[in-house]
N, C-alpha and C positions, 0 to 999 in steps of 0.2 A: 429894455432885460428880453423884450418878447424875444430878437434877436439869437438872444443867449440860449432861453427856452430852445429855442427851434436846432439849433448845434447840440442842442443834450439829447433830445427825442431819435437826432438823425444818427447822433455817435452808439444809442443804445438800440437803434433799427439795423447799422453797422454789421454792431455785435452780434445781435441775436441771430442775421441772417448765417456767422461766421459760424458760428454753432452747432446752428445746421445742417451746414455744412460738415464740420466736422463730423456728428452726428450722423449722417449720411453716408459718406466714407468711409466711418468705422462698422456700419451697418452691413459696406459689400465684401466685408473678409472675415475668417473663421478667425473667433475670438484667437487670443493667444491662452497658456499655459494660467497670465495673471489675472482673467479675466472669467468670470462667471457666466453662464447660460442655463438659461432653464430651460426643463425636461418637459415632455409634453405627456399626457393623461398614462397614468397605469392601463398596459399593457398595449399601447398603439403603436408604432411605429411611423420612420424613426422615433429615437426617443427625444432628441432634442428637438431646440426651436429653432438651431442655426445651427450651422457647421462648428465642430470640436474638436479638436489634436489634441491626442490623451500619449503617454510613453511610457511604456508595458518593456516591464525586463523577466527577460523569461532565459530559460535553460535552454540547450541544441541539443534538445534528442537524436536518438540515427534515423528517427523513424520520419520527421520531418526538411527539408529538403531547404526550405528556405521559409522562412515567416514574411520576408513583406510581399512572397510572392503567389503565397499558398492559398489556396479558391478557397476554404472557408473563412479563411480571416477574414479577405475580398469582401463575400457573402454577410460574413457577419458586419463588417467598416458597414457596405451601402445600406445593407434592412436595421440595422439603429442610427447610421446619421455620421457615429464620428473616426473620424480618422486615427487609425494606432499606427505609433509611431514604434516596432519595437526595435528592444537594444536585447544580443542576449551572450550569456553566457555558458562556456566549457559547463557538459554535463558530467566530468568528470574534477575539474575545479569548483563548483557549485562555493561547497564553504572556503577556501581561498577568497575568488573573489566576492564574495557576497558581503562578507565582514568586510571589506576593501571598500566596499558601498557606503555600508550604515556607514562604514567610522567616518566617511570622506563630508556630511551631510548634500552634499547633493543626491537631490535625491529622485525616483523615477513615478509618477504619479501612481503608479500599480503597477505590485509586485505578485507574476503570475506563473503559476505552475511549477512554485519551491517548497512546495508540501510532501511530508509523507514520506523526508533523507531523513537521516543520520545528520546531513552537512548541509539542510536544505532551513526554513523556515517550520520550526519546532513548537514544542509546549514552554520548551525554555527561551527558544529566541522571542515570541510572545509574550514572554513576562522581562527581559530582560526591554527591547525593543517595543512595547508598549505598554506596559504597567507601568513601568520603571523610565526608560526615555523618552517615552509620547511621540515614539517617531510614526507607528500605527497612530490611522486612525479607530477609537470606538465606533463599530457599525450597528450597533444594534438598533440605534431610530432606524440610519437606512432599510436595516429589516424588512422594519415595519410599517415604514410606508413606501419607498418603491420594490419591494421583494417581495410581488401575491405568489409565486412559482417555489422557491424558497419560504418559504413564511408555508406553508402547506405542507412542505416536504417535513420542517421540525415539527408541526404540529399533529401531522400523522405518525412522529414518533415519540413517543416520551420518553424525558432524560437528555435527548439529544440535542438540545438547544441549552441545555445547566451543562452537561459536558462542553459546550465552546467555547461556554462561558469563562472567563479571568477570575483568579479571588476579589479582582476589585471590581466584577459585576457587571463587565464590559466583553466585550466579543471584539475579538480583534483580524480576524480573519475570516473567513468562507472559505464553508466544504465542502469538498467534492464526495461526492457520494456512489462508492462502488461496491456493492451487495452482494459480493461473489458467494456464491452459495457453495460451489466447490472447491470456492478456498478455505470457508471455513473452515475446512475438514480437508488441510491440504499436507498433511504429513504423513505421508502416501509410502509405499514399499510393494518394487514390483517382482516378480517371481517370470524368470525363464521359460514359459510353459510346456515347448518342445523336449527339457532337459528331464521335468517330471514324467513324462512320456515315454520317455527311453528309459526311463532306471523304472519303472512300471511304478511312479509314489504318486500320492494323493498332495495337492496346497495344503497345506501346514496353515496350521489350526490354535497349536499353545505352543511354548519358548521350546521346551523339548521335543512338539515334532519337526520345531527351524531347524534348535538344531541336527537334529537326526538328518534332515534334509542336506544340508550344507557338507555336511561330514561326507556322506554319497555326492553331493556335486565333487567335493574334491577329490574323493577319491576311484571314483568309479567313472573315470571318463565320460561325460553322458554328454558332449559335440562326434564324438567319436574318432577322432583324430589320432588315436594312441600315445598323444603326447599330455605330458602329466600339465598343462598348460591352465587349467580352472582358475576359476577367480568364484566362489563362491557368494560373497557381498562385498557392495564397492559404493562407496559413496564418496561427500567430498563438503567441504568445509566450509562454499560459500555455492552459493548457486540456493535457485528456491527450490529450501526443504532438501537438496538433496544431501540431510545430514543423518548419519543413520543411528545417531543414538541416542536423540526425544522418539521415537518410533515405535526403540526397543526396553526404555525407560518405561515410559506406559503402559507394560506387561507387568507392571511389582507395582504404578504407585502412579498418579496423578501427572505431568509434570510438560510445563515450557520450558525446558534448561535444555540449549545449546553450549555445545563445545566451541562454534568461534570467534574468537576475539574482539570483530565487529559486529555483532549483535547492538542489539541496545539494552545500554546498563540498566535501564529501568523496567524492561521487560523481561523473556527467557531468557532470568534467571532463581527458576524456581520456586517461585514464592507463586499461592495459588487462595484461592479464598474461598474459607470457609462458613460461608452464613454470610456477617459481614466482620470474620476473622480474619487479619492477611496471618498467613502463615507459610512454613515453608516445609522442603521434602530434603531440604542438603543434606539434616545434619538423622534422617529419618534411619531405623535400621533394614526398611524396604527399601531406600536409595544403595543403600550396602553394600544389600543381597543381585539389585539389578547391575552393578556393578561391578558385584564377580560373576555373574553371566558373563557382561560384554567381557569383563579379562579372560575367559574363556575362552571367549569363539577368538576374540585375537588370539591370544598365546597359540591355540591349536590351528594357525595359521588358515582359520575362514572367513579373518575378514582380510579387504585387503589392506596392505600396513600406509600408503599414502592415502588412504581416506579420512584422514587427518588433517593432508595440510594440500592437495589437489583440488585445485578451481574447475567451475561445474562445462566450463570444454575439455578439459583433460577429462572429468568421466566420459564426459561426450565421446572424445577420444577413442578411450577405454574399451564401451561397449558396443561401438560404429564400426571402426580401423582396421578389428584384424580380419581376416577372410570369414574361420569358422570362428561361431560366438565365444569368446569366453568367460564371461561375465552371470552368473546364476540371479542372485538379489543385483535390485538401486533402490535406492531411496528418489525421492522425487516428488511435486508437488502435484505433476503430471509428466505421462511420460513423454515429451515434449524436451523433458527437462536433461536426457544423458539419451535420447537418440534423436532419430528422422521419422516427423509425422507420415504417419502414412505408409513410411517402408516397414519392411521385413521383419526386423527387430524390434521395431517397436507393437508391430501386431501383436506378438508375439510375449512380450512382456505384459506381466496380467495382475493386475489388483491384488493386493492381498489385504484381508481384514483382518485390523489390529489383532493380536495377540495373546489370549488366554495366561497369565501367568502363574507359577506354583499355588500363587496363596486368593486366584479367581479373579485378578486386576486384568483390565483389559481394558482402555481407554483408547478414544480418538485424541487428539491433541487439538484443542478449538483455539481458533481466532475469530475474536470479538469482530464481529460487520458493522463496527462507531465507525462515522459519519471523520475522511479525514480532514486533519486542519492544516491551514498553512499556502493551500493553494493562493488566496489570492487575497494581500490586504495590501490596501491603498496606505500610502504614504500621506504627512502631516503637511507634505508642501501643494498633493492636489488640492488646485484650487474648484473639481469639476466632482466631488463624490456623489452626488446623487445624481450625476452621467455614467457616472458606473457600476452602479449597482441596478443601474438602471438595462446596463445590455450588459450586464455577468448574468442580469434574474430571466435575461433566452438561455443563458446556457445547461438552465433547471429543469427549461422545457423539454415534451419531447421532443420534437423536429428540433432541437440545440439540442439536445443529448445525444440524435444518432447521427446527423450532421458534422458535428464535433469528433463522433465515434468514426462512422463507420464513411464519411464522405457524403455528395446528395444520392439523394429521391432519383430512382433510376438508375441509378450507375453501380455505385456500396451497397446499397438495401432499397427496399420497398414495402411501402402499408398490409399490413396482411387482408388474404381475402376469408371472405366468410369461411373457408372449409380450410384456414391454415390453425395448425395449433400449434399451442407450445411447448418450452422442456415440460411444464409438468403436465401440458394434458389440457389447461384451460385455452378459452380463445386464444391465438396469438396474437400482438400486437405486428409485428414489422419479420418483415423476409429478407434476410443477410441476399446482400448479391454475388457476394465476395466472403471467401477463405480470411477470416481474421489473420490479421498481421503484423505485429509489431517491432521488428526485425529488418527491418531493411525501408529505404529512403522515397518517402511515396510526397506529393502535394496537396494530395485533396482534401486532407483534414487535420485533426491534431493528436488520432487514435487515444490517446489515453492522458491526455497533457493536458491541467488546466480544470473544471470544475464543470464537474455533469449530475444528471440524477442518474445515475446506471445501479439505477435503483431493485432491489428482486422483484416487483411485478417486468422491470425492465429487461431481465436478464434471460430472467422466465419467461417472460413472452416472446422471444425469438420463436420464429413457427420448426419447425422440425420437421422433416420429414420423414413417415413412419418406417420410410421401406430402407432411410439413409445407411453406405454403412458407417458407423461407426468406430470404425479406426484408419479413416480419411480425415483430410483436415475436412472436411464441409459435417463430418461427425463427430469433432470434436467435444463441443460442446454435452451433447447429446449425451456419449459415450463418457463425460465428467461428471456430467450432474445422477445417472444410471447410477455408476457405481459409490458414487457417494454416495446416496440415499440408500444401498440397496449393503456397503460395508462396509461406510462412516458412522449414519448417523445414526446407529443404534448403541454405539458406545461413543458420543459425540454427550458434556454437559462445559454447556455454553457457563453456570455457572459456580461452575468453579475458577473462568476466570478475573483478573482484575482489569476494571476500563479504566484507561491513561489515564495518570494523576500528576494530579499539578502542583507546583514545590513553591512553595513563600520564597521571595528571595534571600532572607536569612535562611531558610532551609537548604537553598539551592548552592550559597556560602558554604556549612556547614559541613555541609554533607556530601558534593557533588566528588569530588577525591574518593572518598571512602566508599562512593556505590561505586567505583570507578574500579576500586581497586575490589572488593566483592564481588564480584561478576569474574573482573577477571582470574583471581585465588581458585573461584569454584570452576570456571572452566577447565583453566588450568588444570588442577584436581581432576577432573576429569580424565583430560587424558592421561597423566600422567599414569592415573587407575588403569585405565583400558590397556592401555600401550604395555603397559608391566613396573613403568619406569618406578612402581610406589606401587606396593600390597595394600591387596584390599583387609587384610586380617592385621598386618605386621605397621602397618603406617597409619591406621584409619583415625589410632589417638592423637597422633600427632596432626592429622585435616583438621578436626574437628574442634586443636587450639589454635589451628590459623584459623577457624571460623569465628574463633574468639578476638582472635588478633585482629581482622578486619573487622569488627563489630556488626558481625548480623544481627546482634536483639534490637543493635539501635536503628539499624539501618532498617528492621522491620516496624518498630516504633514509628520513623518517621513517617513510614508507607502506610498505615494505621492512621495516621493525626492526617493525612491527605485524603485518605478514603473515607472519613468519618466527615469529617469539612464537605466535604463535595457530594455525601450525602446528608448534608443537612441532621448529624449527631452530635449530641453536647459530645 
């Protein structure tokens, strides 16, 4: 018996030694995707107690050369202790590739930088892959436990957490904050000032004055070349607010309506908020008068015909290409949407205030500065969601935001000095050392991909040289802030805009095709009326009947129901 007991003890001892050896071996390697690691206390770095590797799926924008060698990506990994394996999909194939990946069942740990796109992760994708399919993890507890920077951002913005929350009470993606003041009233129009001077004209302030200026541009050879080659007004169907129609309709009735068929079918369709009631202007007499005005401009040759078919690049070629300037007035979110920043033509196109219409209407179309959803979603296959939450929260810090946006301290930016003042006149937070560039490839930072705390405080905290040339690349932000404040803010009405609405599954199924049919009908009808395919007087009743056929009232009621649900109304 004693001999047998010794054998048992020996066997147990050998087994214990073997298990210790296996455990020691495991600690010497980075955990695999199937293992969970512990995070360090909130606020400390690195964020993990041992190395961990995660896969991030993102898109490949033109302004990032290579995620695997990107300097900020490496810094982020070194700081957090997390190795990121980057997988990319082409920028122009996000919808196709993302759908294939979501249908495959083989998911990355994190979907990164795929929000704020019609084809990326938006409200409908959150409903499908979060609420219904549960492919995206709920993030509520992760935010509360591991993300103090994001938690403070949400706490400082009443209603933002509610905005991010799906109807089942869960948050399925982390937001990007980009509270751009000049973007909030970016439906702008610019006039070539040398032509006004050449003809002895004043900056137009009403729709009637604007009409007379366009006629003068057409008929009085303002470029002085002896040719009738002037284009009074031009825009584009694509490009950041290069469309002409929204700016001009807002001189008759407040609207967000655009003619582009590629625009969001849930926004920019002519709906607005009157208190807590969702209404539309697309069947109103005010809209009818706006269409008559636009049609008058078009039929008299005051609007470039390709404005409803060309893209932003073609518009820029139209403005910059000829030896002599030929375009009098151009629409755009800023001058760089149709001209070369800092160039002669860019400097001479001056922003116009919204025009006062015949009945006194004078509105700036307002773009709500809500957080953008969809830029970080964690898949159900991720074994370390707390690690993701801890590392992403760094991007919501001042340092994380500045490095992600502009690169390394001392190269792309520096902290502000005591004598530095920001765009809003308050003490500055930082000073840029390089002009903003989201067009050319670089490998120092993420520029604007992913998530950030690019809040009003940060945006307006950029130091500005009081003597900066406003029409240089360095003066861009100061110029846009100043002109927006002076020319557009007096006419901005954020209370008219409807926040992004979330629809239930059954609502999506019942109305998705109807919303698309409605949006296309209204936008196509707008172009028909303006270009003369339809007569506003002769075809107006036919148009109203068309609105009934695409169920305008039913779609309004659906929007009202979703709005009431989000705002706690009975």
